[in-house]
C-alpha angles and dihedrals in degrees: 000000000000117000102261135125113216117224131194113267137157098262126049114271121218140135115256132184113198106179126063140127142222133216088265089081089059099233103066131079133210133045119273091249088062089054090049092051090049088051091053090052090054096047094252111148102188132034130179120208110218115180119178114275118249112258126191100210111086097220090068086070125256125191110041093016110059144001119264125246094256090055095060096089089052089050091058091046091051094051093045091051090049092049092054093050096042093052087069090067098037105264121125113214121201131186119236139155135224103227129190129257108207134159097228106077092193089066090057100054095098090045091051090054090054093047093050097044105040126076100243120165094203138016123201118197114210131176105212099198091177092065118098089243094068094036089057091048092052091049095046091049096046096243102151118142122077097244092053093045092053094047090047091049092055090043088057092047088053091053089047092055091049092050091074092223098115139060092204139001112242125228090341098196098042086126086086093072139047096052106273088121128023097223138008121204110173092199089066089058100040097130094049094044093047089051088056091048093048090050088052091057093044092050092046089236126142132233122224124236099209111196095193087084088079089063101051145029111008091353096241126128118261113276106034113254090247090058088049089055090054091045093053092049091051096046100249115172117228138216120191130216138166093212085223119194093174131033095249089062095062108121091005113177093358088128088061101035102044095056089046090054090050090051090052091054102262112134103175145029127205137232134180140233117184089348091302117126124235131181131230122188116239109244115250113243118247111273093032100067117105099187126030127201094182 
């Protein structure tokens, strides 16, 4: 169990983890039931499985990156089977998808058909700048220097929010890692990032706090704490996910990130069932609780 004391508040309080993968994506290990058991061990009551959406165009990455179209029915069966088994030990399992944010709408038509026809509980929108798809777009459009790439990246996230496709934007400052730019300083892009955050509020979309950032790159949570300060001031709603690719990563760094979010003034995170948003209060760290229901 993580080190939190639960206090009485208006909305139900529970730990949720809304971003994890399965071996169908080609770069994760462990069956979903193993992730659910790991969640139970960590006091997490709801998990959402979010494999990468099938994409037709090869530069989005195929084998080793995402499931194929003919694997999608098996994905739903796998998550449903996991949900039935996990309910016996108190973990709710939901089925989501990690969809693509991309500036060329024509490349998203097949994805849109999947999102509109399949019974997902939750849709993450992620711009994977490290994929050949985005690298080609940058090259073809003459976007070369780091400052321009970063501004363009957040411009595309803004358009993604406004599209209405997604429930949350995943790891929103992932541009800082994987080598597309040499350095990322959010303060140098404050206007562009705040435009993205304002669009998120206006579109009633969420932003993901992705705790895997503490395990790679510059070892800072996604998004950067400065971006979280701006988000709190603007009223951005958050989801939280470990981006787990193995069972032992479920809930990774929650014991660091959740108290930090509380300190910054966030009091709840959000999760989804059947594309409907629900709130869960962030647990109060030990030593800060005023009323315990334990």
